[in-house]
N, C-alpha and C positions, 0 to 999 in steps of 0.2 A: 043682506048683502054688503060685503065693504063696500065704501067708497074709494072710488080709485085714486085719490088724493093720498089717501092714508096706507096705500100699499108700497113697500118698497122693494127695489129691485136685488134681487139675489144675487150679490156678487161673489160668492164665495168659489165659483170656478174660474172667475178672474186673477183670484188672488192665489190661490192653490188647483191650476187645472188638471186635468185628468192625464195619465200619462201611459203610453204604450206599455202593455206586458203580453209576452207571449208566452202559451203554455208550453212547458219543458219534453211534454208527451207528444201532442199532435201538431204544435206550433199555432194555432190558434192564436191570433194578434186583437186583443181587446183594448180598451182603455179604463183604467182605473183608478178610483179618487180613494184613498185610506184615509178616513176622517179618524179613526181610532184604532186600536186592537181589536175590537170589537163590532166594527162597521166597516163596510168595504162596499163602494158602489162601482159596478162592472158594467160597461157599455158595450154589446155586443154590436157587430155588422153582419151582413149576409155572408160574408167571406170566412168569418170566425164562426157562424152558426154552422155553415156546410162543414167546416174542416173538424169540430169537433166530436171525437169518436164516442163521449161520455153522452151528449146530445144525439147522436144517430142513435145509439143502443136505446135510450130511453124513447127515443121516437118508435123504434120498433118493436117495443115492449107495449106503449100506447095503441098501437093499430092492433095488434095481437088481443089485448086486455080491455079494450076500449078505455083508456088513462091519458091523460093530456098534460101530466105534470113534470116538470122540470126544474127542480130547484136550486140546482149549483152541481157544478163540474168538481168533482174532487182533486182531478188533477191541476186544474187551472188555480184550486184554492192553495194548493202547496205551490203552486210558480210563483203566486202574488206573495207568498210569505219568506219564498227564496229573496225575491226582487227586492224587499224590505232588509232583509238580513244581508243582502250584497249592496246596500246605500242606493238602489237605481229607484226605489219607490221611497218617498216620503210619509209619515204619518204626522197627518193635518195637526192633531194637538201636539203632540211632541215638538213641533215646529213650532207652536204658537206657545211653548213652554209648560204645557203639561205635563204630569209627571206619569212615568211610564210604570204600569199596573206590576 
């Protein structure tokens, strides 16, 4: 177990906070932080969870087939890519000077 005095505070969200992004398909509004082209953090809230049509579909399937897996919403993923292209969502590595792949 680590000594509490040796733990540092994670202040990444202070430097580059999560940004609201709405799904272009269903309008579910989530918070997003894109650290790189390959890494995206999404924070869902109750309203977005209830509004997402792909989540609802996954829930229906899980009730029929006894599965409880929802990995990602493809429509929201595309909306996040659109937000980056429109300049509404920054990629942290690029703002810090890392090259674009």
